[in-house]
PyMOL Python script that loads the backbone (N, CA, C, O; Angstrom):
from pymol import cmd

cmd.read_pdbstr("""\
ATOM      1  N   MET A   1     150.802 -11.088 143.843  1.00  0.00           N
ATOM      2  CA  MET A   1     151.090 -10.118 142.791  1.00  0.00           C
ATOM      3  C   MET A   1     152.316  -9.291 143.177  1.00  0.00           C
ATOM      4  O   MET A   1     152.492  -8.916 144.336  1.00  0.00           O
ATOM      5  N   GLU A   2     153.135  -9.023 142.206  1.00  0.00           N
ATOM      6  CA  GLU A   2     154.375  -8.280 142.425  1.00  0.00           C
ATOM      7  C   GLU A   2     154.088  -6.806 142.721  1.00  0.00           C
ATOM      8  O   GLU A   2     153.212  -6.199 142.105  1.00  0.00           O
ATOM      9  N   ASN A   3     154.843  -6.234 143.678  1.00  0.00           N
ATOM     10  CA  ASN A   3     154.732  -4.806 143.954  1.00  0.00           C
ATOM     11  C   ASN A   3     155.295  -4.005 142.801  1.00  0.00           C
ATOM     12  O   ASN A   3     156.336  -4.354 142.244  1.00  0.00           O
ATOM     13  N   LYS A   4     154.616  -2.942 142.444  1.00  0.00           N
ATOM     14  CA  LYS A   4     155.133  -1.971 141.494  1.00  0.00           C
ATOM     15  C   LYS A   4     155.199  -0.666 142.274  1.00  0.00           C
ATOM     16  O   LYS A   4     154.194   0.023 142.447  1.00  0.00           O
ATOM     17  N   LYS A   5     156.388  -0.342 142.737  1.00  0.00           N
ATOM     18  CA  LYS A   5     156.535   0.776 143.667  1.00  0.00           C
ATOM     19  C   LYS A   5     156.818   2.097 142.962  1.00  0.00           C
ATOM     20  O   LYS A   5     157.524   2.167 141.956  1.00  0.00           O
ATOM     21  N   VAL A   6     156.227   3.145 143.546  1.00  0.00           N
ATOM     22  CA  VAL A   6     156.429   4.522 143.094  1.00  0.00           C
ATOM     23  C   VAL A   6     156.737   5.360 144.319  1.00  0.00           C
ATOM     24  O   VAL A   6     156.143   5.171 145.381  1.00  0.00           O
ATOM     25  N   ILE A   7     157.679   6.295 144.162  1.00  0.00           N
ATOM     26  CA  ILE A   7     158.025   7.244 145.212  1.00  0.00           C
ATOM     27  C   ILE A   7     157.269   8.535 144.926  1.00  0.00           C
ATOM     28  O   ILE A   7     157.383   9.099 143.837  1.00  0.00           O
ATOM     29  N   ILE A   8     156.499   9.000 145.901  1.00  0.00           N
ATOM     30  CA  ILE A   8     155.760  10.266 145.765  1.00  0.00           C
ATOM     31  C   ILE A   8     156.319  11.239 146.786  1.00  0.00           C
ATOM     32  O   ILE A   8     156.427  10.909 147.967  1.00  0.00           O
ATOM     33  N   THR A   9     156.677  12.444 146.338  1.00  0.00           N
ATOM     34  CA  THR A   9     157.130  13.485 147.259  1.00  0.00           C
ATOM     35  C   THR A   9     156.180  14.675 147.170  1.00  0.00           C
ATOM     36  O   THR A   9     155.702  15.040 146.096  1.00  0.00           O
ATOM     37  N   VAL A  10     155.924  15.264 148.330  1.00  0.00           N
ATOM     38  CA  VAL A  10     155.050  16.432 148.426  1.00  0.00           C
ATOM     39  C   VAL A  10     155.798  17.485 149.223  1.00  0.00           C
ATOM     40  O   VAL A  10     156.283  17.208 150.320  1.00  0.00           O
ATOM     41  N   LEU A  11     155.894  18.696 148.678  1.00  0.00           N
ATOM     42  CA  LEU A  11     156.638  19.769 149.332  1.00  0.00           C
ATOM     43  C   LEU A  11     155.916  21.093 149.137  1.00  0.00           C
ATOM     44  O   LEU A  11     155.480  21.410 148.031  1.00  0.00           O
ATOM     45  N   GLY A  12     155.791  21.864 150.212  1.00  0.00           N
ATOM     46  CA  GLY A  12     155.177  23.187 150.092  1.00  0.00           C
ATOM     47  C   GLY A  12     154.828  23.764 151.443  1.00  0.00           C
ATOM     48  O   GLY A  12     155.114  23.173 152.484  1.00  0.00           O
ATOM     49  N   LYS A  13     154.206  24.925 151.414  1.00  0.00           N
ATOM     50  CA  LYS A  13     153.764  25.591 152.625  1.00  0.00           C
ATOM     51  C   LYS A  13     152.684  24.731 153.279  1.00  0.00           C
ATOM     52  O   LYS A  13     151.767  24.264 152.604  1.00  0.00           O
ATOM     53  N   ASP A  14     152.790  24.523 154.576  1.00  0.00           N
ATOM     54  CA  ASP A  14     151.828  23.674 155.282  1.00  0.00           C
ATOM     55  C   ASP A  14     150.437  24.288 155.250  1.00  0.00           C
ATOM     56  O   ASP A  14     150.267  25.488 155.466  1.00  0.00           O
ATOM     57  N   THR A  15     149.452  23.454 154.979  1.00  0.00           N
ATOM     58  CA  THR A  15     148.055  23.870 154.983  1.00  0.00           C
ATOM     59  C   THR A  15     147.186  22.669 155.354  1.00  0.00           C
ATOM     60  O   THR A  15     147.631  21.524 155.274  1.00  0.00           O
ATOM     61  N   VAL A  16     145.974  22.931 155.749  1.00  0.00           N
ATOM     62  CA  VAL A  16     145.052  21.867 156.146  1.00  0.00           C
ATOM     63  C   VAL A  16     144.668  21.021 154.930  1.00  0.00           C
ATOM     64  O   VAL A  16     144.355  21.564 153.870  1.00  0.00           O
ATOM     65  N   GLY A  17     144.690  19.701 155.078  1.00  0.00           N
ATOM     66  CA  GLY A  17     144.141  18.809 154.066  1.00  0.00           C
ATOM     67  C   GLY A  17     145.105  18.234 153.055  1.00  0.00           C
ATOM     68  O   GLY A  17     144.675  17.514 152.155  1.00  0.00           O
ATOM     69  N   ILE A  18     146.396  18.522 153.165  1.00  0.00           N
ATOM     70  CA  ILE A  18     147.349  18.005 152.170  1.00  0.00           C
ATOM     71  C   ILE A  18     147.329  16.475 152.165  1.00  0.00           C
ATOM     72  O   ILE A  18     147.128  15.857 151.119  1.00  0.00           O
ATOM     73  N   ILE A  19     147.537  15.873 153.326  1.00  0.00           N
ATOM     74  CA  ILE A  19     147.579  14.410 153.408  1.00  0.00           C
ATOM     75  C   ILE A  19     146.225  13.826 152.994  1.00  0.00           C
ATOM     76  O   ILE A  19     146.176  12.831 152.272  1.00  0.00           O
ATOM     77  N   ALA A  20     145.144  14.432 153.441  1.00  0.00           N
ATOM     78  CA  ALA A  20     143.803  13.925 153.122  1.00  0.00           C
ATOM     79  C   ALA A  20     143.559  13.905 151.617  1.00  0.00           C
ATOM     80  O   ALA A  20     143.057  12.913 151.088  1.00  0.00           O
ATOM     81  N   LYS A  21     143.903  14.971 150.931  1.00  0.00           N
ATOM     82  CA  LYS A  21     143.640  15.035 149.486  1.00  0.00           C
ATOM     83  C   LYS A  21     144.484  14.026 148.720  1.00  0.00           C
ATOM     84  O   LYS A  21     143.977  13.347 147.827  1.00  0.00           O
ATOM     85  N   VAL A  22     145.766  13.919 149.060  1.00  0.00           N
ATOM     86  CA  VAL A  22     146.644  12.965 148.376  1.00  0.00           C
ATOM     87  C   VAL A  22     146.191  11.534 148.665  1.00  0.00           C
ATOM     88  O   VAL A  22     146.090  10.718 147.750  1.00  0.00           O
ATOM     89  N   CYS A  23     145.920  11.231 149.927  1.00  0.00           N
ATOM     90  CA  CYS A  23     145.536   9.865 150.308  1.00  0.00           C
ATOM     91  C   CYS A  23     144.166   9.481 149.763  1.00  0.00           C
ATOM     92  O   CYS A  23     143.949   8.315 149.434  1.00  0.00           O
ATOM     93  N   THR A  24     143.246  10.417 149.660  1.00  0.00           N
ATOM     94  CA  THR A  24     141.933  10.145 149.065  1.00  0.00           C
ATOM     95  C   THR A  24     142.104   9.723 147.616  1.00  0.00           C
ATOM     96  O   THR A  24     141.506   8.741 147.177  1.00  0.00           O
ATOM     97  N   TYR A  25     142.921  10.466 146.870  1.00  0.00           N
ATOM     98  CA  TYR A  25     143.187  10.099 145.480  1.00  0.00           C
ATOM     99  C   TYR A  25     143.780   8.685 145.395  1.00  0.00           C
ATOM    100  O   TYR A  25     143.348   7.875 144.575  1.00  0.00           O
ATOM    101  N   LEU A  26     144.759   8.400 146.239  1.00  0.00           N
ATOM    102  CA  LEU A  26     145.401   7.086 146.214  1.00  0.00           C
ATOM    103  C   LEU A  26     144.382   5.982 146.490  1.00  0.00           C
ATOM    104  O   LEU A  26     144.338   4.984 145.770  1.00  0.00           O
ATOM    105  N   ALA A  27     143.572   6.156 147.518  1.00  0.00           N
ATOM    106  CA  ALA A  27     142.574   5.142 147.884  1.00  0.00           C
ATOM    107  C   ALA A  27     141.557   4.926 146.763  1.00  0.00           C
ATOM    108  O   ALA A  27     141.185   3.790 146.471  1.00  0.00           O
ATOM    109  N   GLU A  28     141.112   6.006 146.142  1.00  0.00           N
ATOM    110  CA  GLU A  28     140.120   5.912 145.068  1.00  0.00           C
ATOM    111  C   GLU A  28     140.667   5.205 143.829  1.00  0.00           C
ATOM    112  O   GLU A  28     139.899   4.741 142.986  1.00  0.00           O
ATOM    113  N   ASN A  29     141.992   5.123 143.720  1.00  0.00           N
ATOM    114  CA  ASN A  29     142.616   4.523 142.547  1.00  0.00           C
ATOM    115  C   ASN A  29     143.377   3.238 142.864  1.00  0.00           C
ATOM    116  O   ASN A  29     144.268   2.838 142.115  1.00  0.00           O
ATOM    117  N   ASP A  30     143.019   2.591 143.982  1.00  0.00           N
ATOM    118  CA  ASP A  30     143.598   1.298 144.367  1.00  0.00           C
ATOM    119  C   ASP A  30     145.119   1.334 144.464  1.00  0.00           C
ATOM    120  O   ASP A  30     145.803   0.387 144.079  1.00  0.00           O
ATOM    121  N   ILE A  31     145.632   2.445 144.987  1.00  0.00           N
ATOM    122  CA  ILE A  31     147.075   2.601 145.188  1.00  0.00           C
ATOM    123  C   ILE A  31     147.328   2.472 146.684  1.00  0.00           C
ATOM    124  O   ILE A  31     146.814   3.258 147.481  1.00  0.00           O
ATOM    125  N   ASN A  32     148.128   1.470 147.060  1.00  0.00           N
ATOM    126  CA  ASN A  32     148.367   1.158 148.465  1.00  0.00           C
ATOM    127  C   ASN A  32     149.615   1.871 148.988  1.00  0.00           C
ATOM    128  O   ASN A  32     150.669   1.827 148.354  1.00  0.00           O
ATOM    129  N   ILE A  33     149.493   2.520 150.131  1.00  0.00           N
ATOM    130  CA  ILE A  33     150.638   3.172 150.777  1.00  0.00           C
ATOM    131  C   ILE A  33     151.423   2.115 151.538  1.00  0.00           C
ATOM    132  O   ILE A  33     150.888   1.456 152.430  1.00  0.00           O
ATOM    133  N   LEU A  34     152.691   1.955 151.185  1.00  0.00           N
ATOM    134  CA  LEU A  34     153.556   0.983 151.856  1.00  0.00           C
ATOM    135  C   LEU A  34     154.350   1.627 152.985  1.00  0.00           C
ATOM    136  O   LEU A  34     154.601   0.999 154.014  1.00  0.00           O
ATOM    137  N   ASP A  35     154.742   2.880 152.789  1.00  0.00           N
ATOM    138  CA  ASP A  35     155.519   3.600 153.802  1.00  0.00           C
ATOM    139  C   ASP A  35     155.293   5.088 153.606  1.00  0.00           C
ATOM    140  O   ASP A  35     155.083   5.552 152.485  1.00  0.00           O
ATOM    141  N   ILE A  36     155.337   5.829 154.698  1.00  0.00           N
ATOM    142  CA  ILE A  36     155.103   7.268 154.622  1.00  0.00           C
ATOM    143  C   ILE A  36     155.924   7.967 155.696  1.00  0.00           C
ATOM    144  O   ILE A  36     156.020   7.497 156.830  1.00  0.00           O
ATOM    145  N   SER A  37     156.514   9.097 155.319  1.00  0.00           N
ATOM    146  CA  SER A  37     157.259   9.931 156.250  1.00  0.00           C
ATOM    147  C   SER A  37     156.838  11.371 155.996  1.00  0.00           C
ATOM    148  O   SER A  37     156.813  11.823 154.851  1.00  0.00           O
ATOM    149  N   GLN A  38     156.507  12.089 157.061  1.00  0.00           N
ATOM    150  CA  GLN A  38     156.024  13.454 156.902  1.00  0.00           C
ATOM    151  C   GLN A  38     156.602  14.328 157.998  1.00  0.00           C
ATOM    152  O   GLN A  38     156.603  13.947 159.169  1.00  0.00           O
ATOM    153  N   THR A  39     157.094  15.501 157.621  1.00  0.00           N
ATOM    154  CA  THR A  39     157.603  16.458 158.599  1.00  0.00           C
ATOM    155  C   THR A  39     157.141  17.854 158.231  1.00  0.00           C
ATOM    156  O   THR A  39     156.807  18.138 157.081  1.00  0.00           O
ATOM    157  N   ILE A  40     157.131  18.714 159.231  1.00  0.00           N
ATOM    158  CA  ILE A  40     156.875  20.133 159.006  1.00  0.00           C
ATOM    159  C   ILE A  40     158.024  20.885 159.657  1.00  0.00           C
ATOM    160  O   ILE A  40     158.278  20.742 160.853  1.00  0.00           O
ATOM    161  N   VAL A  41     158.714  21.686 158.856  1.00  0.00           N
ATOM    162  CA  VAL A  41     159.860  22.458 159.338  1.00  0.00           C
ATOM    163  C   VAL A  41     159.615  23.927 159.008  1.00  0.00           C
ATOM    164  O   VAL A  41     159.480  24.298 157.842  1.00  0.00           O
ATOM    165  N   SER A  42     159.558  24.748 160.037  1.00  0.00           N
ATOM    166  CA  SER A  42     159.333  26.198 159.868  1.00  0.00           C
ATOM    167  C   SER A  42     158.164  26.503 158.933  1.00  0.00           C
ATOM    168  O   SER A  42     158.247  27.404 158.099  1.00  0.00           O
ATOM    169  N   GLY A  43     157.087  25.755 159.077  1.00  0.00           N
ATOM    170  CA  GLY A  43     155.891  26.011 158.286  1.00  0.00           C
ATOM    171  C   GLY A  43     155.883  25.363 156.915  1.00  0.00           C
ATOM    172  O   GLY A  43     154.917  25.517 156.167  1.00  0.00           O
ATOM    173  N   TYR A  44     156.946  24.635 156.568  1.00  0.00           N
ATOM    174  CA  TYR A  44     157.002  23.940 155.279  1.00  0.00           C
ATOM    175  C   TYR A  44     156.739  22.458 155.468  1.00  0.00           C
ATOM    176  O   TYR A  44     157.344  21.801 156.315  1.00  0.00           O
ATOM    177  N   PHE A  45     155.826  21.951 154.661  1.00  0.00           N
ATOM    178  CA  PHE A  45     155.380  20.563 154.717  1.00  0.00           C
ATOM    179  C   PHE A  45     156.234  19.730 153.765  1.00  0.00           C
ATOM    180  O   PHE A  45     156.459  20.126 152.621  1.00  0.00           O
ATOM    181  N   ASN A  46     156.708  18.583 154.235  1.00  0.00           N
ATOM    182  CA  ASN A  46     157.497  17.673 153.411  1.00  0.00           C
ATOM    183  C   ASN A  46     157.016  16.250 153.682  1.00  0.00           C
ATOM    184  O   ASN A  46     156.998  15.796 154.827  1.00  0.00           O
ATOM    185  N   MET A  47     156.627  15.549 152.611  1.00  0.00           N
ATOM    186  CA  MET A  47     156.161  14.172 152.773  1.00  0.00           C
ATOM    187  C   MET A  47     156.760  13.312 151.668  1.00  0.00           C
ATOM    188  O   MET A  47     156.845  13.723 150.511  1.00  0.00           O
ATOM    189  N   MET A  48     157.169  12.117 152.051  1.00  0.00           N
ATOM    190  CA  MET A  48     157.639  11.130 151.087  1.00  0.00           C
ATOM    191  C   MET A  48     156.848   9.855 151.327  1.00  0.00           C
ATOM    192  O   MET A  48     156.717   9.392 152.460  1.00  0.00           O
ATOM    193  N   MET A  49     156.326   9.298 150.248  1.00  0.00           N
ATOM    194  CA  MET A  49     155.536   8.073 150.340  1.00  0.00           C
ATOM    195  C   MET A  49     156.100   7.044 149.369  1.00  0.00           C
ATOM    196  O   MET A  49     156.558   7.384 148.278  1.00  0.00           O
ATOM    197  N   ILE A  50     156.060   5.798 149.779  1.00  0.00           N
ATOM    198  CA  ILE A  50     156.331   4.699 148.861  1.00  0.00           C
ATOM    199  C   ILE A  50     154.995   3.986 148.702  1.00  0.00           C
ATOM    200  O   ILE A  50     154.394   3.544 149.681  1.00  0.00           O
ATOM    201  N   VAL A  51     154.542   3.879 147.463  1.00  0.00           N
ATOM    202  CA  VAL A  51     153.235   3.293 147.208  1.00  0.00           C
ATOM    203  C   VAL A  51     153.357   2.139 146.225  1.00  0.00           C
ATOM    204  O   VAL A  51     154.296   2.063 145.432  1.00  0.00           O
ATOM    205  N   ASP A  52     152.372   1.237 146.302  1.00  0.00           N
ATOM    206  CA  ASP A  52     152.289   0.100 145.392  1.00  0.00           C
ATOM    207  C   ASP A  52     151.157   0.380 144.403  1.00  0.00           C
ATOM    208  O   ASP A  52     149.998   0.502 144.800  1.00  0.00           O
ATOM    209  N   VAL A  53     151.496   0.481 143.117  1.00  0.00           N
ATOM    210  CA  VAL A  53     150.514   0.811 142.087  1.00  0.00           C
ATOM    211  C   VAL A  53     150.049  -0.413 141.295  1.00  0.00           C
ATOM    212  O   VAL A  53     149.356  -0.267 140.288  1.00  0.00           O
ATOM    213  N   ALA A  54     150.422  -1.620 141.738  1.00  0.00           N
ATOM    214  CA  ALA A  54     150.123  -2.843 140.983  1.00  0.00           C
ATOM    215  C   ALA A  54     148.625  -3.028 140.715  1.00  0.00           C
ATOM    216  O   ALA A  54     148.256  -3.529 139.653  1.00  0.00           O
ATOM    217  N   ALA A  55     147.765  -2.638 141.646  1.00  0.00           N
ATOM    218  CA  ALA A  55     146.320  -2.848 141.487  1.00  0.00           C
ATOM    219  C   ALA A  55     145.618  -1.685 140.789  1.00  0.00           C
ATOM    220  O   ALA A  55     144.433  -1.783 140.469  1.00  0.00           O
ATOM    221  N   SER A  56     146.327  -0.594 140.550  1.00  0.00           N
ATOM    222  CA  SER A  56     145.713   0.591 139.949  1.00  0.00           C
ATOM    223  C   SER A  56     145.463   0.392 138.464  1.00  0.00           C
ATOM    224  O   SER A  56     146.262  -0.230 137.765  1.00  0.00           O
ATOM    225  N   LYS A  57     144.353   0.923 137.994  1.00  0.00           N
ATOM    226  CA  LYS A  57     144.010   0.861 136.570  1.00  0.00           C
ATOM    227  C   LYS A  57     144.655   2.014 135.799  1.00  0.00           C
ATOM    228  O   LYS A  57     144.693   1.994 134.569  1.00  0.00           O
ATOM    229  N   GLN A  58     145.163   3.020 136.520  1.00  0.00           N
ATOM    230  CA  GLN A  58     145.758   4.174 135.853  1.00  0.00           C
ATOM    231  C   GLN A  58     147.206   3.902 135.470  1.00  0.00           C
ATOM    232  O   GLN A  58     147.915   3.155 136.145  1.00  0.00           O
ATOM    233  N   SER A  59     147.631   4.523 134.373  1.00  0.00           N
ATOM    234  CA  SER A  59     149.033   4.441 133.981  1.00  0.00           C
ATOM    235  C   SER A  59     149.850   5.331 134.909  1.00  0.00           C
ATOM    236  O   SER A  59     149.299   6.165 135.628  1.00  0.00           O
ATOM    237  N   PHE A  60     151.164   5.147 134.888  1.00  0.00           N
ATOM    238  CA  PHE A  60     152.044   5.985 135.702  1.00  0.00           C
ATOM    239  C   PHE A  60     151.857   7.456 135.345  1.00  0.00           C
ATOM    240  O   PHE A  60     151.770   8.299 136.237  1.00  0.00           O
ATOM    241  N   SER A  61     151.794   7.773 134.058  1.00  0.00           N
ATOM    242  CA  SER A  61     151.678   9.179 133.657  1.00  0.00           C
ATOM    243  C   SER A  61     150.327   9.776 134.060  1.00  0.00           C
ATOM    244  O   SER A  61     150.263  10.950 134.425  1.00  0.00           O
ATOM    245  N   GLU A  62     149.249   8.991 134.002  1.00  0.00           N
ATOM    246  CA  GLU A  62     147.935   9.488 134.452  1.00  0.00           C
ATOM    247  C   GLU A  62     147.975   9.797 135.947  1.00  0.00           C
ATOM    248  O   GLU A  62     147.486  10.837 136.390  1.00  0.00           O
ATOM    249  N   MET A  63     148.565   8.877 136.720  1.00  0.00           N
ATOM    250  CA  MET A  63     148.669   9.079 138.161  1.00  0.00           C
ATOM    251  C   MET A  63     149.528  10.303 138.465  1.00  0.00           C
ATOM    252  O   MET A  63     149.149  11.147 139.277  1.00  0.00           O
ATOM    253  N   SER A  64     150.671  10.393 137.819  1.00  0.00           N
ATOM    254  CA  SER A  64     151.594  11.495 138.056  1.00  0.00           C
ATOM    255  C   SER A  64     150.946  12.839 137.733  1.00  0.00           C
ATOM    256  O   SER A  64     151.063  13.791 138.505  1.00  0.00           O
ATOM    257  N   ASP A  65     150.258  12.912 136.584  1.00  0.00           N
ATOM    258  CA  ASP A  65     149.583  14.150 136.183  1.00  0.00           C
ATOM    259  C   ASP A  65     148.467  14.526 137.156  1.00  0.00           C
ATOM    260  O   ASP A  65     148.313  15.695 137.510  1.00  0.00           O
ATOM    261  N   ALA A  66     147.687  13.528 137.588  1.00  0.00           N
ATOM    262  CA  ALA A  66     146.575  13.788 138.510  1.00  0.00           C
ATOM    263  C   ALA A  66     147.097  14.294 139.857  1.00  0.00           C
ATOM    264  O   ALA A  66     146.537  15.234 140.422  1.00  0.00           O
ATOM    265  N   LEU A  67     148.158  13.683 140.372  1.00  0.00           N
ATOM    266  CA  LEU A  67     148.713  14.115 141.658  1.00  0.00           C
ATOM    267  C   LEU A  67     149.357  15.502 141.540  1.00  0.00           C
ATOM    268  O   LEU A  67     149.271  16.310 142.464  1.00  0.00           O
ATOM    269  N   GLU A  68     149.999  15.771 140.405  1.00  0.00           N
ATOM    270  CA  GLU A  68     150.576  17.102 140.188  1.00  0.00           C
ATOM    271  C   GLU A  68     149.473  18.162 140.188  1.00  0.00           C
ATOM    272  O   GLU A  68     149.651  19.245 140.746  1.00  0.00           O
ATOM    273  N   LYS A  69     148.330  17.850 139.561  1.00  0.00           N
ATOM    274  CA  LYS A  69     147.188  18.774 139.511  1.00  0.00           C
ATOM    275  C   LYS A  69     146.609  18.986 140.911  1.00  0.00           C
ATOM    276  O   LYS A  69     146.281  20.115 141.278  1.00  0.00           O
ATOM    277  N   ILE A  70     146.480  17.917 141.691  1.00  0.00           N
ATOM    278  CA  ILE A  70     146.005  18.041 143.077  1.00  0.00           C
ATOM    279  C   ILE A  70     146.944  18.968 143.841  1.00  0.00           C
ATOM    280  O   ILE A  70     146.491  19.845 144.576  1.00  0.00           O
ATOM    281  N   GLY A  71     148.244  18.777 143.671  1.00  0.00           N
ATOM    282  CA  GLY A  71     149.234  19.639 144.320  1.00  0.00           C
ATOM    283  C   GLY A  71     149.058  21.100 143.941  1.00  0.00           C
ATOM    284  O   GLY A  71     149.087  21.977 144.805  1.00  0.00           O
ATOM    285  N   GLU A  72     148.876  21.366 142.649  1.00  0.00           N
ATOM    286  CA  GLU A  72     148.668  22.746 142.189  1.00  0.00           C
ATOM    287  C   GLU A  72     147.428  23.349 142.849  1.00  0.00           C
ATOM    288  O   GLU A  72     147.434  24.509 143.260  1.00  0.00           O
ATOM    289  N   ASP A  73     146.361  22.547 142.946  1.00  0.00           N
ATOM    290  CA  ASP A  73     145.105  23.024 143.536  1.00  0.00           C
ATOM    291  C   ASP A  73     145.265  23.416 145.004  1.00  0.00           C
ATOM    292  O   ASP A  73     144.569  24.313 145.482  1.00  0.00           O
ATOM    293  N   ILE A  74     146.179  22.750 145.728  1.00  0.00           N
ATOM    294  CA  ILE A  74     146.340  23.045 147.157  1.00  0.00           C
ATOM    295  C   ILE A  74     147.646  23.777 147.463  1.00  0.00           C
ATOM    296  O   ILE A  74     147.969  24.010 148.628  1.00  0.00           O
ATOM    297  N   GLY A  75     148.398  24.142 146.419  1.00  0.00           N
ATOM    298  CA  GLY A  75     149.576  24.989 146.607  1.00  0.00           C
ATOM    299  C   GLY A  75     150.844  24.267 147.033  1.00  0.00           C
ATOM    300  O   GLY A  75     151.706  24.858 147.683  1.00  0.00           O
ATOM    301  N   VAL A  76     150.968  22.985 146.670  1.00  0.00           N
ATOM    302  CA  VAL A  76     152.190  22.247 146.972  1.00  0.00           C
ATOM    303  C   VAL A  76     152.698  21.571 145.695  1.00  0.00           C
ATOM    304  O   VAL A  76     151.966  21.446 144.713  1.00  0.00           O
ATOM    305  N   SER A  77     153.935  21.147 145.724  1.00  0.00           N
ATOM    306  CA  SER A  77     154.527  20.423 144.607  1.00  0.00           C
ATOM    307  C   SER A  77     154.435  18.926 144.891  1.00  0.00           C
ATOM    308  O   SER A  77     154.871  18.464 145.945  1.00  0.00           O
ATOM    309  N   VAL A  78     153.865  18.168 143.950  1.00  0.00           N
ATOM    310  CA  VAL A  78     153.769  16.710 144.091  1.00  0.00           C
ATOM    311  C   VAL A  78     154.497  16.077 142.902  1.00  0.00           C
ATOM    312  O   VAL A  78     154.167  16.347 141.747  1.00  0.00           O
ATOM    313  N   LYS A  79     155.473  15.249 143.193  1.00  0.00           N
ATOM    314  CA  LYS A  79     156.270  14.590 142.145  1.00  0.00           C
ATOM    315  C   LYS A  79     156.244  13.085 142.361  1.00  0.00           C
ATOM    316  O   LYS A  79     156.240  12.608 143.496  1.00  0.00           O
ATOM    317  N   CYS A  80     156.226  12.342 141.258  1.00  0.00           N
ATOM    318  CA  CYS A  80     156.229  10.884 141.305  1.00  0.00           C
ATOM    319  C   CYS A  80     157.422  10.356 140.519  1.00  0.00           C
ATOM    320  O   CYS A  80     157.762  10.879 139.457  1.00  0.00           O
ATOM    321  N   GLN A  81     158.046   9.323 141.049  1.00  0.00           N
ATOM    322  CA  GLN A  81     159.140   8.646 140.356  1.00  0.00           C
ATOM    323  C   GLN A  81     158.961   7.148 140.524  1.00  0.00           C
ATOM    324  O   GLN A  81     158.625   6.672 141.609  1.00  0.00           O
ATOM    325  N   LYS A  82     159.188   6.406 139.443  1.00  0.00           N
ATOM    326  CA  LYS A  82     159.186   4.952 139.555  1.00  0.00           C
ATOM    327  C   LYS A  82     160.367   4.543 140.421  1.00  0.00           C
ATOM    328  O   LYS A  82     161.435   5.149 140.348  1.00  0.00           O
ATOM    329  N   GLU A  83     160.176   3.521 141.234  1.00  0.00           N
ATOM    330  CA  GLU A  83     161.217   3.106 142.175  1.00  0.00           C
ATOM    331  C   GLU A  83     162.528   2.778 141.470  1.00  0.00           C
ATOM    332  O   GLU A  83     163.595   3.152 141.958  1.00  0.00           O
ATOM    333  N   GLU A  84     162.471   2.089 140.338  1.00  0.00           N
ATOM    334  CA  GLU A  84     163.713   1.704 139.673  1.00  0.00           C
ATOM    335  C   GLU A  84     164.498   2.922 139.184  1.00  0.00           C
ATOM    336  O   GLU A  84     165.729   2.908 139.195  1.00  0.00           O
ATOM    337  N   ILE A  85     163.803   3.966 138.760  1.00  0.00           N
ATOM    338  CA  ILE A  85     164.481   5.199 138.336  1.00  0.00           C
ATOM    339  C   ILE A  85     165.090   5.888 139.549  1.00  0.00           C
ATOM    340  O   ILE A  85     166.230   6.348 139.503  1.00  0.00           O
ATOM    341  N   PHE A  86     164.323   5.955 140.633  1.00  0.00           N
ATOM    342  CA  PHE A  86     164.802   6.564 141.873  1.00  0.00           C
ATOM    343  C   PHE A  86     166.070   5.852 142.363  1.00  0.00           C
ATOM    344  O   PHE A  86     167.047   6.493 142.751  1.00  0.00           O
ATOM    345  N   GLU A  87     166.031   4.515 142.335  1.00  0.00           N
ATOM    346  CA  GLU A  87     167.194   3.726 142.784  1.00  0.00           C
ATOM    347  C   GLU A  87     168.411   4.008 141.913  1.00  0.00           C
ATOM    348  O   GLU A  87     169.514   4.170 142.435  1.00  0.00           O
ATOM    349  N   MET A  88     168.236   4.070 140.612  1.00  0.00           N
ATOM    350  CA  MET A  88     169.363   4.305 139.696  1.00  0.00           C
ATOM    351  C   MET A  88     169.947   5.702 139.881  1.00  0.00           C
ATOM    352  O   MET A  88     171.162   5.884 139.798  1.00  0.00           O
ATOM    353  N   MET A  89     169.094   6.680 140.131  1.00  0.00           N
ATOM    354  CA  MET A  89     169.566   8.066 140.303  1.00  0.00           C
ATOM    355  C   MET A  89     170.326   8.246 141.588  1.00  0.00           C
ATOM    356  O   MET A  89     171.175   9.134 141.673  1.00  0.00           O
ATOM    357  N   HIS A  90     170.055   7.435 142.598  1.00  0.00           N
ATOM    358  CA  HIS A  90     170.640   7.635 143.917  1.00  0.00           C
ATOM    359  C   HIS A  90     171.705   6.599 144.286  1.00  0.00           C
ATOM    360  O   HIS A  90     172.054   6.435 145.455  1.00  0.00           O
ATOM    361  N   ARG A  91     172.204   5.916 143.281  1.00  0.00           N
ATOM    362  CA  ARG A  91     173.331   4.976 143.526  1.00  0.00           C
ATOM    363  C   ARG A  91     174.620   5.754 143.644  1.00  0.00           C
ATOM    364  O   ARG A  91     174.809   6.787 143.002  1.00  0.00           O
ATOM    365  N   ILE A  92     175.510   5.231 144.485  1.00  0.00           N
ATOM    366  CA  ILE A  92     176.807   5.891 144.646  1.00  0.00           C
ATOM    367  C   ILE A  92     177.800   5.261 143.692  1.00  0.00           C
ATOM    368  O   ILE A  92     178.963   5.663 143.657  1.00  0.00           O
TER     369      ILE A  92
END
""", "prot")
cmd.dss("prot")
cmd.show_as("cartoon", "prot")
cmd.util.cbc("prot")
cmd.orient("prot")
C-alpha cells in the first residue's frame, strides 16, 4: 500500500505527557510514525513527525482537528500538513 504522508508539528511550553498524548491518538487511529524529531530549548518543546495515514479511517481534516484539540487541551500548538503541500511550500 502506498504511503500517504502527513507532517505534524507540535510547539509549546514543555510539559509532561505531550508525546504520550499525541502518540496515543496516532496509535488508536492506525497512523504510523515514520520519523520523529523532538527538542526542548529553554523550556519550549518542539516536535516534528512524519506519519503515514494510509491505514487510518479518519479524513485528513478529522485528524487535523482532533490533534489541534489535543494540543489545546495540553497547552501546545499542533499543526498538520499533507506532505505534497509541505513540499510545494518549501521549494526554492
